[in-house]
N, C-alpha and C positions, 0 to 999 in steps of 0.2 A: 271228234271220235270217229274211228274207222271201224269197219266190220271185218272180223277175222275171216279170211277166205276158207279156212278149214272148217268153220262152223256153218258154211252155206250148202244148202241142198236146193238145186233147181229142179222143180217138179213140172214136167211137161206132159200134156195129154198125148195119147197114142196117135192121133191124127196129125200132130205137128211133125212127126217123123216122116210121114208120106207126102206132105205138102212141101213142094220144093222151096217155096218162099219162106215158110216157117223154119224148115230144116236149115236153110242157109242163114237165117236170122239167128237161130239158136247156136249154130256153129260159130258165128261171129262173136256172139255174146260170151260163149265159153272161152274163146281165145282171149277176150279181154278180161274175163274173171281170172284166168290162170289155172294151172294144173291142180291146185289144191281144192277147187270147188267141184262138187259132185253133181252129176246130172242123173236123174231117175225119171223114168216114164211109167205111168201106171197103165195097166191093161184095160182095154175097153170093157165096160161092164163091171169093173172092179169098184170097190168101196173107196171113194177118194178120202173120206174122213179117216178111215183106217190107214190108208196109204200115207197120209200126211202125218198122222199120229205115230206111225212106226218110224218115220224119219226123225221126229222129235225124240222118240225113245232111243234111237240110235245115236243120239248125241248132237244132232244139228239144231242150232238155236235160231237160224235165220232160213226161212223157207221162201224160195222165189217162186212165185206163180208165173209160169211162162205161158201166156195166152191172152185171150180177150177178157172182157168183163165177167163172163160166166165162169171161166176158169179161175179168175182172181176171186170171185165170190165164193166158189167152192173150197178153195184153200183157206180163205179167211174164216169160213164157218168152222172148219176143222181146228182152227187156232183160237177160236173164241174162248176168252177166259184164261188163256194159257200165257206162260211167260215167253214163249218163242215168238219171233218177230216175223211179220209178213213183209215181203219185198215183191216188187212187180217188175217183170220183163214184158212190156206191152207188145203183143203180137196180133191183136184183134182188129176189127174194123173201126170201132169208135174209141175204145180205150179211155172212157170218161174218167175212171178212178185214177189211172196213171197220169192223165193230163191234169186232173185236179191237184195232184201232188206236185206238179211241175217237173215230172220226169221227162227226160228226152225220149222221143219215139224211136230214134236210131238204136239198134240193139247194143252196139259197142259202147255208145255213150251212156245208155241206161245202165249197163253193167258197171261202168266206172262210177257212175253216180251212186249206185248201191254200195259199192265197196267203200266209198268216201261218206256214205250217209250216216244218219244217226237215228236211234229208235224214238218213237213218240206214241203215247197211248191215246187212243181216240174212242169216241162213243160211236156206236153203230145202231142201225135200226134192225128190228126183227119182226117177222109176221108169223104167228103161231110157233115161234122159236126158231124159224129159219132166218138167218142173217141175210141182209142185203146191203150193199154199199151205196148204190146209186138211186134206185127207184124200185117200187113195186106198184102193180096196177090190177084193176079188175075191170072187165068189160071187153071192149073191142081189141085192146092192145095185145092180150095173149093170142087172139086169133091172127093178128098181124105177124106175130113172131112165128106161128106155125107156117104162114104163107111164106115168110122170109126163108125159113129152113127148107121148105120144099123147093123154092127157086134156087137156093144155094146148092142143094144136092144135085140139081140138074145142070146148073150153069156156072157154078163157082161163086166165090164171095166177092162182092163189091158194093160200094155205097149206092151206085146207081140202081142195082138190083134191089137193095134194101128199100130205097124210096119207091120203086115200082111195086114192091110187095104191099106197101102202105095204101097206095092208090087202088090197087086191085081189091084189097079187103074192104075199103071204104064203099066202093061201088056195089059190093055184095051185102052191105049192112042191112039188117032186118028191123030190129027194134030196140029201144033202151031197156035197161034193167032197173027194177024197183029195188031200192036199198034203204036200210035203216042205219044211220051213222051216229055215233057218239064220239065227239071230239072233246076231250078233257071234261066229259060230263054233259056237255050241251048236245041235245039230241035233234035230229032232223030226219025226215023221211021224204024221198024224192025218187024220180026216175031220171037216169042219166045213161048215156052210152059208154061213159069212161070215168073212172076214178083213178087218179094218178097221184101217188104218194112219193114225194122226193126227199132224198137225203144227201144229194150232191149239189153243192153251191155252184161248182164249176158247170154242171149240166144246165142248171137254171140260167146262168149267165150266158152260156153258149146259145140258148134259144130266146134270150132277151126277156126272161121271166123274172118276176120279183120273188123274194123269199130267202135270199142268201143269208141275211142276217139271222132269220129264225133258225136256219140249220146250224149256224155258228153258236146259237144259244141252245143247241141240243134239242130242237123240236123237229117234228115232221111238217112238211109243207104239202098240203092236200089241195089238188086241183079237181074241181068237178066240171065236166064238159056241159055246157048249156045246149039246149035244143036236142032233137031226137030223130033228125032225118039225115039221109045220106049228104044232102047239100050242106047242112050244118057242119057235118064232120069233114067234108071236103074243104069248106072254107076255113075251118079250124086248122086243118093240116097245112094249107097254103099260108095262112097267117103265121103259123108256127115256123115254117121254113123261111119266111121273110122277116121273122123277129117282130111281128106286129100284133101279137096276141094281147088283148085288152081284158083286164080283170073287170067283171061285171057284164061285159058284152059277150065274150067268148067263153070264159070260164068263171067259176067262183073260186075263191081262195080262202082256205082255213089253215091255221097253224095250231099244233097241239103236241103235248108230250105223249099222250095216249089216245089211240083211236081204236074203236071197235066197230066192225061193219057186219051187218046181217043182210044176206041176199035171199031172193026167192029160192035159189038152189041150195041144197044142204051142202053140196061140195062144189063151190064155184072154182073155176080155173083162175089161178093167180100167176101173174108174171113177175119175176124179180131178177134184175140184172141180166136180162136176155134169156133166162131159163123160165120154165113154167111147170106148174104142178096143180093138181086138184087138191084143195084143202078144205077141211071141215069148218063150216061156219058155226059160231061167229068168228070172224078174222080179227085176231088181237094184235095190234101194232104197238110195239114197246121200244123204248130207247134203252140200250144197255150202256151205261155210262163207263167210260174208260175201259172197255172190255177187250179191245184189240190193240196189240202193239205192232206198229208199222215202221218200216225204214223210210225216212224222208230224205230227200237230197239236200245237201248243204246249199247255201245261197249261191255259191259259185257255179253249181251244176244245175240249178233250177232254170227251166225254160218256160216261156209263155206260149201256150199253144193256141 
C-alpha cells in the first residue's frame, strides 16, 4: 500500500525555515514528495495541537512531522486517538523514534519511504495525559535538557554540545529526590537523583539496556538511578555512554503497565521526548493501547541505524 501524496501535509516548526541545514533538508524532501504534497509551518508560540487538527479538518489524512523527537511528539499528541496517520521526516539530533521505525535519515530517502509506507496502529505512553514516544523522566534529566537548550541557543546544535551539557549539569548536582512509586500496585519509597521511564526499545538497545521485550508487551520500563552523589551520576553517565550499565549495580529496573509517582514537590518538572514541563503530582503514567496510527516503511526501505 502506498500513501496518496494529495493526502499528505508536512508540518514544520518555524525555526526550520531559518536553519540552513533544516531548510535544505525540507527542500530536498519536498522535491522527493512531489508537487501534490503540502508544506505548512506553524507560527512560533502557536498551538501545535490546533494547527495539526486544522490540517486534519482540511482533509489531510497523513501528517508528516518534520523535525526532531520533540516536534514528532507534539504532532503525535495532536493525533492521539484519531484516524489520521503520523509520519516522520527526521531533522533532529538523535531522532530516536524515526530510527526505531527503521526510517532513513536522509530526507529524500525518508520522503520516498513515507510515500511507499503503510499505516500501523501502535500503543503509546502518557504522563498525566501528555503523550510521549521515547521516554519521560523526573530528577536531574530535565535540568540537563535546560542546560542543553541554553548551550544550543549560544553555540548551535550538535551531539558534542549535548554531551557537554550532561557533564556540566552532573558537576552541579546537589541532592537526590524523595519519591513514592507505585508500579502495577507494588509500592516503594526511595531517594534517587533520576527516574527514567522508557517506551522506545530502539533507545534502550542503543544504550545497551535491557527492557525491549517489556516495551513490545506494551509496558513501561522504569529505571531508578542508584546512589546520590555527583560521582555516582558521573560514573552512570560514563557507563551509559560505553554501554556498560548494569542492573543492580548502577540502576534498578521495573516494568509495569501503570505507574504512579508522588514527589516532595507538588509540581515536579517532567521531561518527555526532549521537552519539559511542570506537572501536578501524583504523576500518572498510562499505556494507551493502539491509540496512534503511524506510517512505517516497507521492508525494502527500512534501514538499520
